[in-house]
N, C-alpha and C positions, 0 to 999 in steps of 0.2 A: 166286804166279804172277800173280794178278790185279793186284797192286800193280805188278809189273814192266811189264805191258802198259799200265797207266794212265800210268806214267811215260814209257814209250815213246811213247804217243800224245801226251802233253803236250810231248814233245821236238820234235815237228813245229811246235809253236807257237814254241819257241825259235828254231829254225833257219829254217824256211820263213816263219814270221810276220815275223821280222826282215828277211828279204829283201824282203818286200812293202812295207816302208817306203822302199825305194829309189825315188826319183822320177826315173826316166829310162827310155828305151826298153829293152826286154829284161829288165825287172824280173821278169816272170812266168817267163822262162826261168831266171833265177838262182834263184828260189824253187823251181822244179821240180828243178833240179840239187841244191839243198840237201836236198829231200825224198828223192831217189834216194840220195844219198850217206849220209844219215842211216840209211836202211833197210839199205843194204848193210853199213855198218860195224857196226851193232848185230847184224844177223843173223850175219855172219861171226864176230864176236867171241864171240857166244854158243855157236856150234857149235865153234869152236876151243877155248874154255875147257872145254866139256863133254868133248871127246875127249882133250885134253891131260890132264885130271884122270883120265880113264879109263885112259890109258896109265900115268900115275904110280901109280895104285892097283895096276895089274897088276904093275908092276915092284917095288913096295915091299911089297905084302901078298899078291899072288897071287890076290886076290879082287876083281876090278874090278866096278864097278857104275856105272850112270848116275846121277850126283848132279845133280838139276835146280837146286840152289843155284848151281852153277858156270855153268850155262846162263843163269840169270837175272842173276847179277851180272856175268857175261861180257858179256851184252847191254848192261847199263848202262855197263860200261866202254867198249864201243864207241860208245855214245851220247856219253859224256863226251869221248872222244878225237876224235870227228869234229866236235864243235861249233865249234871254232876255224877249221877249214878247209872247212866244208861247202859254201861258195860258191866256193872257189878250187881245189878238188881235182877231178881227173877221177874218174869212177866206179871205174876200176881202182885208183887211189891210195886211194880210200875203202875198198876191200876189203883192200888191204895194211895200211892203218891199223887195220882191224878185226882182222886176224891178229895184229898187234903188241899190240893191246889185250887180246885173249884170253890170249895168252901172258904178258904182263906182269901181268894180274890173277892168274893162277895162281901165278906166281912170288912176287908180293907177298903174296898170301894165305897161302901156305905159309911164306914167310919170316917173317911176323909170328908164326906159331905156333912156329917154330924159335927165334925171339928171345924168346918168352914175353911178347909184347906183346898186350894185350887190345884187340881191335877187333871187337866182336860183329857188326857189320853190314858189315865189310870196307870202311869208308869210305876208309881210306888207300889200298889198292890201286885202288879204283874211281875215286876223285875226285882224290887227290893224284898217284899214280903215272901214271894214264892222262890226267889233266889235263896233266901235263908232257909226256907222249908226244904228246898232241894238238897242243901248241904246236910240238914238234919236227917233227911230220909236215907242218905248214905250211911250215916252213923247208926241208924236204927235197923236198916234192912239189907245191908251189904252181905251178899251170900259168900260163904267161904269158898265154894267151888268156883264161883265167878271171879273172886279175888285172885285165886290161885291161877286161873287161866289167863287173866289179864296182866297180873303183876308178879306172878310166881311167889306169892306170899299170902298166907291166910291166917297169920298169927293172931290178928285182931279183927274178927268179923263184926258184923252189925250186932247191936246190943240184944236184939230179940233172938238171934241165933245163939249168942252166948248164953242167954237164959235157958234156951232149949237144951243146951248141953250141960246144964247144972252149974254154970258159972255166972259171974256178973262182971264181965270184962267191958267196961264202958270207955276204954281208951279212945276208940274211934269216934264215939260221940263227943268226948272231951276235945279231941283235935278239931272236930267240925265247929264246936262252939267257939274255940279260940280263933278259928278262921273268921267266923262271923264278927266277933268283937274286933279283930284286927282290921277287917274291911271297913266296918263302920267308923272306927277310929281314924283310919287313914283318910277316908273321904271327908270326915268332919275337919280334920286338921288342915287338909289341903284346900277344901272348898269353902268352909265357913268364912274365913277372912275375905275371900273373893266376893261372896254374896253380901257380906256386910258393906264392903266398899261399893258394890253396885247399888245397894239400897241408899247409902249415903249420897251417892251421885244422882239419885233419882232415876236410875236406869233399870231397876229391878223388875218393874212391870210397866206396861204401856199406859198411856193416858186412858182413863175410864171411858171417855167419849169414843176413843178409837176402838175400845173393846166392844162397845155397843154397835158401832157401825160394822165391825168385823175386821180382823187383821188382814184378811185377804184383800180388802179394799184399802185400808188405811196404811198398811205396811208394804204391800206387794203390788198395789195398783190395779187389783182385779175389780170385777163388777160386784156391786152389792146384790144380795138376793132379790130376785124380782117377784117372788110370790111364795105362797105356802105359809105354814105356821110360823116360820122364822123370818118372815118378811121384816125388813128394817123400815121403821117409820121415816118417810121422806124428810120430816123436820129434823131428825137426827143427822141425816145426810147433809142438809143445808147448814146445820150448826157446825158439823165437822169441817165442811169446806170453808166456812167463814173463819173458823179458828186456824185452820191450816194456812189460809192466805194471810192472816194476821201474824202468824208465827207464834201463837200462844200455846200450842199443844206441847205436852210433856214438860211444861215449865214447872220448876220447883222453887218455892219461896220459903225462906226460913223466917219464923216469927210471925207468920200471918195467921189470921183467925179464919175459921170455917163456920158457916151456918148451914143448917139443915132445912130444906124446903121441899116438900113433896110435890111432884108433878109440875114444877114450874122452873123455867130457865130464864135468867135475866141477862141482859147484855147492855152495852153502853147506848144502844139505840132504843131501850125500853124493855118491857117485859113481854114475853110471848109464852103461851101455854103449850106444853109438850105433852102429848097423850102418852100414857104408859103402856099402850097396847104392844109396843115392840118388845117389852120386857115381860109380858105375862107368862111366857113359857120358860123363864129362867127359874132355876131351883133355889138360887141364893140371891140376896139383894145385890144390886149393882149400882154404880154411881155415874153421873155425868158431871164433868168438870167444865164450868163456864167462867169466863172472866167478867167480873163486875168491878165498877169503879166506885170507890167509897172515899169521898173527900180528896180526890186526886190520886189515891193509891189503889192499885189493883190487888185483888185477893182472889183466891180460889174458892168458889162456892160449889158445894156438893149437893146434888139433887138426887135423893135416893128413891128408888122404886121397889116395892116389895114384889 
């Protein structure tokens, strides 16, 4: 929660601070509008995401509860969405942008889970989905008066304002769409080969056993959780330490076979039972990788826990 408010406070530097660089009369009014719109969009988006998730839980589980994670990430989604249009949207349009951001965050977050895509901090729904929505909100809601005040040009206002005036000028919407396509294309061209190379090297993700132990412990040398619902089973800690000492973690083998065995981990010293309690709070299946010896050759065995 503290981190969310720190980011929220810093966002005024993005939006209001940028407006203060305008060297013309009325710059203070533009900065004030940016601050109001930033606050409205973030607040509305957080509330919408919180209550939409409450409704979703009630409909799907019958046990609704307020999940502050959705309020926090919803607010961040609203901040992302309003950044592009903070100086050219009216306050009512900023609130509408916040409503859209909260709903899109909820849909994007749940959609990633359904697609079994791992995004631990929901960066895709917050920054990608709502970044695109923020661009579109400018094309839809940019006010002619605000455009004139900020950029000395109101020839192509938001599409809804154009419709109100009896026209159908969608040039600003088209420009925003082209921007989205260009950004997505640029990122794909630059980053996709890099990610393919990382996956080929076996560096795209950590070893599954390290994920169960926790990256704070396995990567950064921190302490494992000592209690609570997310307590790590001590047997996983022991298995992790054993594989770390043997140097078998994050090994990738080409042409090896994998077997599936639930609730059981085998090693060269025999078989030991691993309780699945440590994974009962996970929402998606996870895997532990252990080294087994088969006729003198080592293979990776995956033990899956639902």
